[in-house]
mmCIF file as Biopython writes it, N, C-alpha, C and O atoms, coordinates in Angstrom:
data_model
#
loop_
_atom_site.group_PDB
_atom_site.id
_atom_site.type_symbol
_atom_site.label_atom_id
_atom_site.label_alt_id
_atom_site.label_comp_id
_atom_site.label_asym_id
_atom_site.label_entity_id
_atom_site.label_seq_id
_atom_site.pdbx_PDB_ins_code
_atom_site.Cartn_x
_atom_site.Cartn_y
_atom_site.Cartn_z
_atom_site.occupancy
_atom_site.B_iso_or_equiv
_atom_site.auth_seq_id
_atom_site.auth_asym_id
_atom_site.pdbx_PDB_model_num
ATOM 1   N N  . UNK A ? 1  ? -27.017 -10.323 -12.003 1.0 0.0 1  A 1 
ATOM 2   C CA . UNK A ? 1  ? -27.677 -9.582  -11.891 1.0 0.0 1  A 1 
ATOM 3   C C  . UNK A ? 1  ? -27.227 -8.174  -12.207 1.0 0.0 1  A 1 
ATOM 4   O O  . UNK A ? 1  ? -26.062 -7.776  -12.239 1.0 0.0 1  A 1 
ATOM 5   N N  . UNK A ? 2  ? -28.766 -7.206  -12.527 1.0 0.0 2  A 1 
ATOM 6   C CA . UNK A ? 2  ? -28.146 -6.321  -13.280 1.0 0.0 2  A 1 
ATOM 7   C C  . UNK A ? 2  ? -27.178 -5.253  -13.630 1.0 0.0 2  A 1 
ATOM 8   O O  . UNK A ? 2  ? -26.407 -4.905  -12.736 1.0 0.0 2  A 1 
ATOM 9   N N  . UNK A ? 3  ? -27.105 -4.741  -14.660 1.0 0.0 3  A 1 
ATOM 10  C CA . UNK A ? 3  ? -26.221 -3.707  -14.593 1.0 0.0 3  A 1 
ATOM 11  C C  . UNK A ? 3  ? -26.817 -2.799  -13.378 1.0 0.0 3  A 1 
ATOM 12  O O  . UNK A ? 3  ? -26.491 -2.895  -12.195 1.0 0.0 3  A 1 
ATOM 13  N N  . UNK A ? 4  ? -27.378 -2.265  -13.709 1.0 0.0 4  A 1 
ATOM 14  C CA . UNK A ? 4  ? -27.869 -0.589  -12.821 1.0 0.0 4  A 1 
ATOM 15  C C  . UNK A ? 4  ? -27.673 -1.596  -11.130 1.0 0.0 4  A 1 
ATOM 16  O O  . UNK A ? 4  ? -27.159 -0.751  -10.398 1.0 0.0 4  A 1 
ATOM 17  N N  . UNK A ? 5  ? -27.885 -3.213  -10.080 1.0 0.0 5  A 1 
ATOM 18  C CA . UNK A ? 5  ? -27.936 -3.218  -9.012  1.0 0.0 5  A 1 
ATOM 19  C C  . UNK A ? 5  ? -26.374 -3.379  -8.428  1.0 0.0 5  A 1 
ATOM 20  O O  . UNK A ? 5  ? -26.006 -3.219  -7.264  1.0 0.0 5  A 1 
ATOM 21  N N  . UNK A ? 6  ? -25.449 -3.801  -9.770  1.0 0.0 6  A 1 
ATOM 22  C CA . UNK A ? 6  ? -24.386 -3.795  -9.800  1.0 0.0 6  A 1 
ATOM 23  C C  . UNK A ? 6  ? -23.520 -2.092  -9.899  1.0 0.0 6  A 1 
ATOM 24  O O  . UNK A ? 6  ? -22.574 -1.945  -9.125  1.0 0.0 6  A 1 
ATOM 25  N N  . UNK A ? 7  ? -23.741 -1.367  -10.473 1.0 0.0 7  A 1 
ATOM 26  C CA . UNK A ? 7  ? -23.890 -0.136  -10.551 1.0 0.0 7  A 1 
ATOM 27  C C  . UNK A ? 7  ? -23.961 0.583   -8.813  1.0 0.0 7  A 1 
ATOM 28  O O  . UNK A ? 7  ? -23.213 1.528   -8.563  1.0 0.0 7  A 1 
ATOM 29  N N  . UNK A ? 8  ? -24.819 0.088   -7.819  1.0 0.0 8  A 1 
ATOM 30  C CA . UNK A ? 8  ? -24.916 1.024   -6.807  1.0 0.0 8  A 1 
ATOM 31  C C  . UNK A ? 8  ? -24.321 -0.041  -5.977  1.0 0.0 8  A 1 
ATOM 32  O O  . UNK A ? 8  ? -23.834 0.408   -4.940  1.0 0.0 8  A 1 
ATOM 33  N N  . UNK A ? 9  ? -24.154 -2.032  -6.206  1.0 0.0 9  A 1 
ATOM 34  C CA . UNK A ? 9  ? -22.843 -2.383  -5.386  1.0 0.0 9  A 1 
ATOM 35  C C  . UNK A ? 9  ? -22.079 -1.306  -5.540  1.0 0.0 9  A 1 
ATOM 36  O O  . UNK A ? 9  ? -22.033 -0.417  -4.689  1.0 0.0 9  A 1 
ATOM 37  N N  . UNK A ? 10 ? -21.314 -1.283  -6.793  1.0 0.0 10 A 1 
ATOM 38  C CA . UNK A ? 10 ? -19.978 -0.796  -6.933  1.0 0.0 10 A 1 
ATOM 39  C C  . UNK A ? 10 ? -19.653 0.583   -5.560  1.0 0.0 10 A 1 
ATOM 40  O O  . UNK A ? 10 ? -18.807 0.579   -4.665  1.0 0.0 10 A 1 
ATOM 41  N N  . UNK A ? 11 ? -20.937 1.857   -5.974  1.0 0.0 11 A 1 
ATOM 42  C CA . UNK A ? 11 ? -21.081 2.997   -4.914  1.0 0.0 11 A 1 
ATOM 43  C C  . UNK A ? 11 ? -21.177 2.805   -3.962  1.0 0.0 11 A 1 
ATOM 44  O O  . UNK A ? 11 ? -20.977 3.825   -3.302  1.0 0.0 11 A 1 
ATOM 45  N N  . UNK A ? 12 ? -21.592 1.255   -2.891  1.0 0.0 12 A 1 
ATOM 46  C CA . UNK A ? 12 ? -21.611 1.405   -1.834  1.0 0.0 12 A 1 
ATOM 47  C C  . UNK A ? 12 ? -20.102 0.950   -1.432  1.0 0.0 12 A 1 
ATOM 48  O O  . UNK A ? 12 ? -19.559 1.309   -0.387  1.0 0.0 12 A 1 
ATOM 49  N N  . UNK A ? 13 ? -19.650 0.318   -2.165  1.0 0.0 13 A 1 
ATOM 50  C CA . UNK A ? 13 ? -18.301 0.149   -1.393  1.0 0.0 13 A 1 
ATOM 51  C C  . UNK A ? 13 ? -17.241 1.114   -2.264  1.0 0.0 13 A 1 
ATOM 52  O O  . UNK A ? 13 ? -16.079 0.714   -2.345  1.0 0.0 13 A 1 
ATOM 53  N N  . UNK A ? 14 ? -17.447 1.823   -2.633  1.0 0.0 14 A 1 
ATOM 54  C CA . UNK A ? 14 ? -16.573 3.178   -3.224  1.0 0.0 14 A 1 
ATOM 55  C C  . UNK A ? 14 ? -16.550 4.042   -2.094  1.0 0.0 14 A 1 
ATOM 56  O O  . UNK A ? 14 ? -15.415 4.445   -1.843  1.0 0.0 14 A 1 
ATOM 57  N N  . UNK A ? 15 ? -17.881 4.659   -0.959  1.0 0.0 15 A 1 
ATOM 58  C CA . UNK A ? 15 ? -18.335 5.404   -0.518  1.0 0.0 15 A 1 
ATOM 59  C C  . UNK A ? 15 ? -17.750 4.147   1.338   1.0 0.0 15 A 1 
ATOM 60  O O  . UNK A ? 15 ? -17.033 4.356   2.317   1.0 0.0 15 A 1 
ATOM 61  N N  . UNK A ? 16 ? -18.251 3.462   1.052   1.0 0.0 16 A 1 
ATOM 62  C CA . UNK A ? 16 ? -17.611 2.534   2.685   1.0 0.0 16 A 1 
ATOM 63  C C  . UNK A ? 16 ? -18.751 2.254   3.215   1.0 0.0 16 A 1 
ATOM 64  O O  . UNK A ? 16 ? -18.789 2.305   4.445   1.0 0.0 16 A 1 
ATOM 65  N N  . UNK A ? 17 ? -19.891 1.914   2.545   1.0 0.0 17 A 1 
ATOM 66  C CA . UNK A ? 17 ? -21.136 1.556   3.106   1.0 0.0 17 A 1 
ATOM 67  C C  . UNK A ? 17 ? -21.279 0.015   3.328   1.0 0.0 17 A 1 
ATOM 68  O O  . UNK A ? 17 ? -22.354 -0.568  3.465   1.0 0.0 17 A 1 
ATOM 69  N N  . UNK A ? 18 ? -19.858 -0.643  3.345   1.0 0.0 18 A 1 
ATOM 70  C CA . UNK A ? 18 ? -20.333 -2.673  3.141   1.0 0.0 18 A 1 
ATOM 71  C C  . UNK A ? 18 ? -18.968 -2.479  4.278   1.0 0.0 18 A 1 
ATOM 72  O O  . UNK A ? 18 ? -18.280 -1.617  3.729   1.0 0.0 18 A 1 
ATOM 73  N N  . UNK A ? 19 ? -18.514 -2.738  5.133   1.0 0.0 19 A 1 
ATOM 74  C CA . UNK A ? 19 ? -17.199 -3.649  5.675   1.0 0.0 19 A 1 
ATOM 75  C C  . UNK A ? 19 ? -16.271 -3.821  4.144   1.0 0.0 19 A 1 
ATOM 76  O O  . UNK A ? 19 ? -15.733 -2.761  3.825   1.0 0.0 19 A 1 
ATOM 77  N N  . UNK A ? 20 ? -16.150 -4.374  3.685   1.0 0.0 20 A 1 
ATOM 78  C CA . UNK A ? 20 ? -15.046 -4.331  2.911   1.0 0.0 20 A 1 
ATOM 79  C C  . UNK A ? 20 ? -14.870 -2.836  2.141   1.0 0.0 20 A 1 
ATOM 80  O O  . UNK A ? 20 ? -13.695 -2.624  1.840   1.0 0.0 20 A 1 
ATOM 81  N N  . UNK A ? 21 ? -15.693 -1.890  1.811   1.0 0.0 21 A 1 
ATOM 82  C CA . UNK A ? 21 ? -15.674 -0.574  1.280   1.0 0.0 21 A 1 
ATOM 83  C C  . UNK A ? 21 ? -14.668 0.051   2.586   1.0 0.0 21 A 1 
ATOM 84  O O  . UNK A ? 21 ? -13.510 0.467   2.635   1.0 0.0 21 A 1 
ATOM 85  N N  . UNK A ? 22 ? -15.453 -0.075  3.301   1.0 0.0 22 A 1 
ATOM 86  C CA . UNK A ? 22 ? -14.959 0.327   5.005   1.0 0.0 22 A 1 
ATOM 87  C C  . UNK A ? 22 ? -13.051 0.391   4.099   1.0 0.0 22 A 1 
ATOM 88  O O  . UNK A ? 22 ? -12.659 1.104   3.175   1.0 0.0 22 A 1 
ATOM 89  N N  . UNK A ? 23 ? -12.451 -0.488  4.759   1.0 0.0 23 A 1 
ATOM 90  C CA . UNK A ? 23 ? -11.368 -1.641  5.146   1.0 0.0 23 A 1 
ATOM 91  C C  . UNK A ? 23 ? -10.533 -0.398  3.904   1.0 0.0 23 A 1 
ATOM 92  O O  . UNK A ? 23 ? -9.759  0.527   4.150   1.0 0.0 23 A 1 
ATOM 93  N N  . UNK A ? 24 ? -11.290 -1.049  2.123   1.0 0.0 24 A 1 
ATOM 94  C CA . UNK A ? 24 ? -10.820 0.155   1.221   1.0 0.0 24 A 1 
ATOM 95  C C  . UNK A ? 24 ? -9.955  1.298   1.161   1.0 0.0 24 A 1 
ATOM 96  O O  . UNK A ? 24 ? -8.776  1.531   0.892   1.0 0.0 24 A 1 
ATOM 97  N N  . UNK A ? 25 ? -11.595 2.295   1.724   1.0 0.0 25 A 1 
ATOM 98  C CA . UNK A ? 25 ? -11.153 3.425   2.001   1.0 0.0 25 A 1 
ATOM 99  C C  . UNK A ? 25 ? -10.644 3.783   2.335   1.0 0.0 25 A 1 
ATOM 100 O O  . UNK A ? 25 ? -10.130 4.833   1.948   1.0 0.0 25 A 1 
ATOM 101 N N  . UNK A ? 26 ? -10.301 2.937   3.707   1.0 0.0 26 A 1 
ATOM 102 C CA . UNK A ? 26 ? -9.212  3.312   4.876   1.0 0.0 26 A 1 
ATOM 103 C C  . UNK A ? 26 ? -7.759  2.969   4.298   1.0 0.0 26 A 1 
ATOM 104 O O  . UNK A ? 26 ? -6.833  3.716   4.613   1.0 0.0 26 A 1 
ATOM 105 N N  . UNK A ? 27 ? -7.512  1.828   3.432   1.0 0.0 27 A 1 
ATOM 106 C CA . UNK A ? 27 ? -6.477  1.628   2.496   1.0 0.0 27 A 1 
ATOM 107 C C  . UNK A ? 27 ? -6.135  2.734   1.387   1.0 0.0 27 A 1 
ATOM 108 O O  . UNK A ? 27 ? -4.935  2.983   1.269   1.0 0.0 27 A 1 
ATOM 109 N N  . UNK A ? 28 ? -6.877  3.316   0.694   1.0 0.0 28 A 1 
ATOM 110 C CA . UNK A ? 28 ? -6.421  4.467   0.071   1.0 0.0 28 A 1 
ATOM 111 C C  . UNK A ? 28 ? -5.928  5.160   1.371   1.0 0.0 28 A 1 
ATOM 112 O O  . UNK A ? 28 ? -4.786  5.181   1.831   1.0 0.0 28 A 1 
ATOM 113 N N  . UNK A ? 29 ? -6.748  5.563   1.717   1.0 0.0 29 A 1 
ATOM 114 C CA . UNK A ? 29 ? -6.794  7.028   2.302   1.0 0.0 29 A 1 
ATOM 115 C C  . UNK A ? 29 ? -5.087  6.694   3.443   1.0 0.0 29 A 1 
ATOM 116 O O  . UNK A ? 29 ? -4.181  7.480   3.720   1.0 0.0 29 A 1 
ATOM 117 N N  . UNK A ? 30 ? -5.213  5.740   3.695   1.0 0.0 30 A 1 
ATOM 118 C CA . UNK A ? 30 ? -3.478  5.373   4.343   1.0 0.0 30 A 1 
ATOM 119 C C  . UNK A ? 30 ? -2.516  5.855   3.147   1.0 0.0 30 A 1 
ATOM 120 O O  . UNK A ? 30 ? -1.775  6.826   2.996   1.0 0.0 30 A 1 
ATOM 121 N N  . UNK A ? 31 ? -2.860  4.743   2.369   1.0 0.0 31 A 1 
ATOM 122 C CA . UNK A ? 31 ? -1.692  5.071   1.045   1.0 0.0 31 A 1 
ATOM 123 C C  . UNK A ? 31 ? -1.259  6.842   0.558   1.0 0.0 31 A 1 
ATOM 124 O O  . UNK A ? 31 ? -0.280  7.519   0.245   1.0 0.0 31 A 1 
ATOM 125 N N  . UNK A ? 32 ? -2.588  6.949   0.741   1.0 0.0 32 A 1 
ATOM 126 C CA . UNK A ? 32 ? -3.165  8.406   0.371   1.0 0.0 32 A 1 
ATOM 127 C C  . UNK A ? 32 ? -1.610  8.855   1.360   1.0 0.0 32 A 1 
ATOM 128 O O  . UNK A ? 32 ? -0.580  9.021   0.707   1.0 0.0 32 A 1 
ATOM 129 N N  . UNK A ? 33 ? -1.568  8.987   2.587   1.0 0.0 33 A 1 
ATOM 130 C CA . UNK A ? 33 ? -1.139  9.861   3.526   1.0 0.0 33 A 1 
ATOM 131 C C  . UNK A ? 33 ? 0.335   9.612   3.618   1.0 0.0 33 A 1 
ATOM 132 O O  . UNK A ? 33 ? 1.159   10.371  4.130   1.0 0.0 33 A 1 
ATOM 133 N N  . UNK A ? 34 ? 0.666   7.918   2.801   1.0 0.0 34 A 1 
ATOM 134 C CA . UNK A ? 34 ? 1.859   7.733   3.265   1.0 0.0 34 A 1 
ATOM 135 C C  . UNK A ? 34 ? 2.529   9.028   1.798   1.0 0.0 34 A 1 
ATOM 136 O O  . UNK A ? 34 ? 3.098   10.049  2.184   1.0 0.0 34 A 1 
ATOM 137 N N  . UNK A ? 35 ? 2.386   8.828   0.544   1.0 0.0 35 A 1 
ATOM 138 C CA . UNK A ? 35 ? 2.793   8.879   -0.723  1.0 0.0 35 A 1 
ATOM 139 C C  . UNK A ? 35 ? 2.716   10.473  0.145   1.0 0.0 35 A 1 
ATOM 140 O O  . UNK A ? 35 ? 3.823   11.009  0.183   1.0 0.0 35 A 1 
ATOM 141 N N  . UNK A ? 36 ? 1.646   11.240  0.794   1.0 0.0 36 A 1 
ATOM 142 C CA . UNK A ? 36 ? 2.009   12.482  0.656   1.0 0.0 36 A 1 
ATOM 143 C C  . UNK A ? 36 ? 3.222   12.911  1.769   1.0 0.0 36 A 1 
ATOM 144 O O  . UNK A ? 36 ? 3.421   14.123  1.844   1.0 0.0 36 A 1 
ATOM 145 N N  . UNK A ? 37 ? 3.808   12.295  2.384   1.0 0.0 37 A 1 
ATOM 146 C CA . UNK A ? 37 ? 5.214   12.201  3.781   1.0 0.0 37 A 1 
ATOM 147 C C  . UNK A ? 37 ? 5.805   11.992  2.142   1.0 0.0 37 A 1 
ATOM 148 O O  . UNK A ? 37 ? 6.529   12.919  1.779   1.0 0.0 37 A 1 
ATOM 149 N N  . UNK A ? 38 ? 5.673   11.347  1.545   1.0 0.0 38 A 1 
ATOM 150 C CA . UNK A ? 38 ? 6.673   10.801  0.803   1.0 0.0 38 A 1 
ATOM 151 C C  . UNK A ? 38 ? 6.841   11.840  0.003   1.0 0.0 38 A 1 
ATOM 152 O O  . UNK A ? 38 ? 7.994   11.997  -0.399  1.0 0.0 38 A 1 
ATOM 153 N N  . UNK A ? 39 ? 6.277   12.375  -0.247  1.0 0.0 39 A 1 
ATOM 154 C CA . UNK A ? 39 ? 6.853   13.911  -1.246  1.0 0.0 39 A 1 
ATOM 155 C C  . UNK A ? 39 ? 6.968   14.630  -0.602  1.0 0.0 39 A 1 
ATOM 156 O O  . UNK A ? 39 ? 7.792   15.460  -0.986  1.0 0.0 39 A 1 
ATOM 157 N N  . UNK A ? 40 ? 6.471   14.860  0.478   1.0 0.0 40 A 1 
ATOM 158 C CA . UNK A ? 40 ? 7.232   15.648  1.078   1.0 0.0 40 A 1 
ATOM 159 C C  . UNK A ? 40 ? 8.998   15.781  1.382   1.0 0.0 40 A 1 
ATOM 160 O O  . UNK A ? 40 ? 9.694   16.777  1.185   1.0 0.0 40 A 1 
ATOM 161 N N  . UNK A ? 41 ? 9.357   14.666  1.827   1.0 0.0 41 A 1 
ATOM 162 C CA . UNK A ? 41 ? 10.218  14.518  2.655   1.0 0.0 41 A 1 
ATOM 163 C C  . UNK A ? 41 ? 11.922  14.637  0.815   1.0 0.0 41 A 1 
ATOM 164 O O  . UNK A ? 41 ? 13.133  14.825  0.700   1.0 0.0 41 A 1 
ATOM 165 N N  . UNK A ? 42 ? 10.376  14.285  -0.303  1.0 0.0 42 A 1 
ATOM 166 C CA . UNK A ? 42 ? 10.666  14.164  -1.720  1.0 0.0 42 A 1 
ATOM 167 C C  . UNK A ? 42 ? 11.724  15.763  -1.150  1.0 0.0 42 A 1 
ATOM 168 O O  . UNK A ? 42 ? 12.835  15.893  -0.637  1.0 0.0 42 A 1 
ATOM 169 N N  . UNK A ? 43 ? 10.792  16.592  -1.529  1.0 0.0 43 A 1 
ATOM 170 C CA . UNK A ? 43 ? 11.694  18.208  -1.295  1.0 0.0 43 A 1 
ATOM 171 C C  . UNK A ? 43 ? 12.640  18.753  -0.297  1.0 0.0 43 A 1 
ATOM 172 O O  . UNK A ? 43 ? 13.528  19.606  -0.314  1.0 0.0 43 A 1 
ATOM 173 N N  . UNK A ? 44 ? 12.007  17.760  0.788   1.0 0.0 44 A 1 
ATOM 174 C CA . UNK A ? 44 ? 13.450  18.752  1.891   1.0 0.0 44 A 1 
ATOM 175 C C  . UNK A ? 44 ? 14.629  17.984  1.269   1.0 0.0 44 A 1 
ATOM 176 O O  . UNK A ? 44 ? 15.744  18.479  1.438   1.0 0.0 44 A 1 
ATOM 177 N N  . UNK A ? 45 ? 14.515  16.689  0.477   1.0 0.0 45 A 1 
ATOM 178 C CA . UNK A ? 45 ? 16.073  16.238  0.166   1.0 0.0 45 A 1 
ATOM 179 C C  . UNK A ? 45 ? 16.318  17.229  -1.013  1.0 0.0 45 A 1 
ATOM 180 O O  . UNK A ? 45 ? 17.305  17.963  -0.950  1.0 0.0 45 A 1 
ATOM 181 N N  . UNK A ? 46 ? 15.648  17.280  -1.871  1.0 0.0 46 A 1 
ATOM 182 C CA . UNK A ? 46 ? 15.297  18.247  -2.836  1.0 0.0 46 A 1 
ATOM 183 C C  . UNK A ? 46 ? 16.303  19.613  -2.724  1.0 0.0 46 A 1 
ATOM 184 O O  . UNK A ? 46 ? 17.280  19.737  -3.462  1.0 0.0 46 A 1 
ATOM 185 N N  . UNK A ? 47 ? 16.015  20.383  -1.940  1.0 0.0 47 A 1 
ATOM 186 C CA . UNK A ? 47 ? 15.840  20.900  -0.928  1.0 0.0 47 A 1 
ATOM 187 C C  . UNK A ? 47 ? 17.839  21.480  -0.534  1.0 0.0 47 A 1 
ATOM 188 O O  . UNK A ? 47 ? 18.691  22.338  -0.768  1.0 0.0 47 A 1 
ATOM 189 N N  . UNK A ? 48 ? 17.513  20.024  0.296   1.0 0.0 48 A 1 
ATOM 190 C CA . UNK A ? 48 ? 18.970  19.772  0.769   1.0 0.0 48 A 1 
ATOM 191 C C  . UNK A ? 48 ? 19.933  19.099  -0.305  1.0 0.0 48 A 1 
ATOM 192 O O  . UNK A ? 48 ? 20.227  17.940  -0.011  1.0 0.0 48 A 1 
ATOM 193 N N  . UNK A ? 49 ? 20.184  19.316  -0.842  1.0 0.0 49 A 1 
ATOM 194 C CA . UNK A ? 49 ? 20.693  19.001  -1.912  1.0 0.0 49 A 1 
ATOM 195 C C  . UNK A ? 49 ? 21.274  19.431  -3.395  1.0 0.0 49 A 1 
ATOM 196 O O  . UNK A ? 49 ? 22.206  19.034  -4.093  1.0 0.0 49 A 1 
ATOM 197 N N  . UNK A ? 50 ? 20.097  20.603  -3.544  1.0 0.0 50 A 1 
ATOM 198 C CA . UNK A ? 50 ? 20.139  22.499  -3.894  1.0 0.0 50 A 1 
ATOM 199 C C  . UNK A ? 50 ? 21.565  23.228  -3.308  1.0 0.0 50 A 1 
ATOM 200 O O  . UNK A ? 50 ? 22.625  23.537  -3.853  1.0 0.0 50 A 1 
ATOM 201 N N  . UNK A ? 51 ? 20.986  23.357  -1.760  1.0 0.0 51 A 1 
ATOM 202 C CA . UNK A ? 51 ? 22.063  24.259  -0.868  1.0 0.0 51 A 1 
ATOM 203 C C  . UNK A ? 51 ? 22.805  23.622  -0.576  1.0 0.0 51 A 1 
ATOM 204 O O  . UNK A ? 51 ? 23.804  24.246  -0.934  1.0 0.0 51 A 1 
ATOM 205 N N  . UNK A ? 52 ? 23.093  22.864  -0.203  1.0 0.0 52 A 1 
ATOM 206 C CA . UNK A ? 52 ? 24.472  21.919  -0.021  1.0 0.0 52 A 1 
ATOM 207 C C  . UNK A ? 52 ? 25.374  21.490  -1.311  1.0 0.0 52 A 1 
ATOM 208 O O  . UNK A ? 52 ? 26.567  21.205  -1.202  1.0 0.0 52 A 1 
ATOM 209 N N  . UNK A ? 53 ? 24.632  21.478  -2.596  1.0 0.0 53 A 1 
ATOM 210 C CA . UNK A ? 53 ? 25.417  21.375  -3.786  1.0 0.0 53 A 1 
ATOM 211 C C  . UNK A ? 53 ? 26.128  23.028  -4.792  1.0 0.0 53 A 1 
ATOM 212 O O  . UNK A ? 53 ? 27.183  23.009  -5.425  1.0 0.0 53 A 1 
ATOM 213 N N  . UNK A ? 54 ? 25.045  24.480  -4.639  1.0 0.0 54 A 1 
ATOM 214 C CA . UNK A ? 54 ? 25.295  25.531  -4.802  1.0 0.0 54 A 1 
ATOM 215 C C  . UNK A ? 54 ? 26.788  25.906  -3.459  1.0 0.0 54 A 1 
ATOM 216 O O  . UNK A ? 54 ? 27.754  26.530  -3.900  1.0 0.0 54 A 1 
ATOM 217 N N  . UNK A ? 55 ? 26.806  25.474  -1.948  1.0 0.0 55 A 1 
ATOM 218 C CA . UNK A ? 55 ? 27.927  26.054  -1.673  1.0 0.0 55 A 1 
ATOM 219 C C  . UNK A ? 55 ? 29.476  25.226  -1.692  1.0 0.0 55 A 1 
ATOM 220 O O  . UNK A ? 55 ? 30.507  25.841  -1.420  1.0 0.0 55 A 1 
#
């Protein structure tokens, strides 16, 4: 396989133009959402601890 066709294949996978790429894209998006939720929870815990330890 040439470098150009390999690059096009990778771009198709990244864009989700293949079944494999679609699943990978969904996994990445799901992981991103989980990370975002965990970050939000961590901020709430941090805020709670700061308020609790102050008073």
